[in-house]
C-alpha angles and dihedrals in degrees: 000000000000095000092049091053091048090054090049090049090052090051090049090051092052091052091042092233098165098185091051093047091051093049095046092049090051090052093048093049092052091050092047092051090053090051089051091051092047093041089219136068119282124251119233091258091051091050091050090049091055091049091049091053089051089050092053091051091050092050090051091050093049090053092048092048092050091047088052093049095247101133091161092061091041091055092051090052092046089056091053092046090054091053091048091050088062088073098045124088116251 
C-alpha cells in the first residue's frame, strides 16, 4: 500500500497536481506515524484501517463545514475524501 501511494505521489508531482500531492503526503504521513507506533511495517489490513479512520474524520469535517455554511471548505475536504477512497476497498 505504501509503495503504491508513493508511486501515485510521484505521478502527482510530475503533473503538478497540488491538491493530490497534499492529500497523498497526508496519507503517507499518517501511515508512517502508525508504523512508528507499531515499530514495524503495517500490513495491508492495518493500512486500510488507518485510511478508513482518516475517511471518517473527513466525513465528520465535511458535515460540520456544511452545517456551518462553509461550502468552500467542505468542497476541499470532499476532494481529499475522493482521493482517499481510491485506496479503500469497495
